[in-house]
C-alpha positions in Angstrom: -3.6 -86.2 29.8 -6.5 -87.7 27.8 -9.1 -86.3 30.3 -7.4 -83.0 30.0 -7.5 -83.0 26.3 -11.3 -84.0 26.3 -12.2 -81.3 28.7 -10.4 -78.7 26.7 -11.9 -80.0 23.5 -15.4 -79.9 25.1 -14.9 -76.4 26.5 -13.7 -75.1 23.1 -16.9 -76.5 21.4 -19.0 -74.9 24.2 -17.3 -71.5 23.9 -17.2 -71.3 20.1 -20.8 -72.6 19.9 -21.9 -70.1 22.4 -20.2 -67.2 20.7 -21.4 -68.3 17.3 -24.9 -68.3 18.7 -24.7 -64.6 19.5 -23.0 -63.9 16.2 -25.9 -65.8 14.4 -28.4 -63.7 16.4 -26.8 -60.3 15.9 -25.1 -60.6 12.5 -27.0 -63.2 10.6 -30.5 -62.1 11.8 -31.5 -65.4 13.5 -34.1 -65.5 16.3 -33.3 -64.1 19.7 -33.6 -67.7 20.9 -30.1 -68.2 19.7 -28.9 -65.8 22.5 -30.5 -68.0 25.1 -28.7 -71.1 23.5 -25.5 -69.2 23.4 -25.7 -68.2 27.1 -26.3 -71.7 28.2 -23.4 -72.9 26.0 -21.0 -70.3 27.6 -22.2 -71.3 31.1 -21.2 -74.8 30.1 -17.8 -73.6 28.8 -17.0 -71.9 32.1 -17.9 -75.0 34.2 -15.8 -77.1 32.0 -12.7 -75.1 32.5 -13.0 -75.7 36.3 -12.3 -79.4 35.6 -8.9 -78.8 34.2 -6.2 -80.3 36.6 -3.9 -77.3 37.0 -2.4 -75.8 40.0 -3.7 -72.3 39.1 -6.5 -71.0 37.1 -4.5 -68.8 35.1 -2.2 -71.5 33.7 -5.4 -73.5 32.7 -6.9 -70.5 31.0 -3.5 -69.7 29.2 -3.1 -73.2 28.0 -6.8 -73.3 26.9 -6.0 -70.1 24.7 -4.0 -72.4 22.3 -6.7 -75.0 22.2 -9.2 -72.4 21.5 -7.3 -71.1 18.4 -7.1 -74.8 17.0 -10.8 -75.3 17.6 -11.6 -72.0 15.9 -9.8 -73.0 12.8 -11.6 -76.4 12.8 -14.9 -74.5 13.3 -14.1 -72.2 10.4 -13.5 -75.3 8.2 -16.2 -77.6 9.3 -19.1 -75.2 10.2 -18.5 -72.1 8.1 -16.9 -74.0 5.2 -14.1 -71.7 4.8 -10.7 -73.3 4.1 -7.8 -72.2 6.5 -4.7 -71.1 4.7 -1.2 -72.1 5.6 -0.9 -69.0 7.9 -3.9 -70.2 10.0 -2.3 -73.6 10.2 1.2 -72.4 11.0 -0.2 -70.0 13.6 -2.5 -72.6 15.1 0.3 -75.1 15.3 2.6 -72.6 17.2 -0.2 -71.9 19.6 -0.9 -75.7 20.3 2.9 -76.0 21.1 2.7 -73.0 23.3 -0.3 -74.5 25.1 1.4 -77.7 25.7 4.5 -76.0 27.1 2.4 -74.0 29.6 0.3 -76.8 30.7 2.8 -79.8 30.8 6.1 -78.0 31.4 8.1 -79.0 34.4 7.5 -76.9 37.5 9.9 -76.1 40.2 7.4 -76.5 43.0 
């Protein structure tokens, strides 16, 4: 479970960092070099998700969605210095609970 959490955390950092690099290039007027960095980061994200121990890819991706939401809220606070409101936190908590149910729920097979 610790390995899964670490891989999801690294994947979220890679995806959000990659997407933010494109945001910085296209919306904040940063150098096109940011797009190259963003591309590499998004490749790392895709490779990291293949390391999740799940029986099917869709389940790993679905559970990742909740992790991504929590990581995005943390990014908003830590990188963009915008304080999440209670609705951000409540919604994030619900998504994290859902991700846990998807990934760790008992399976019939």
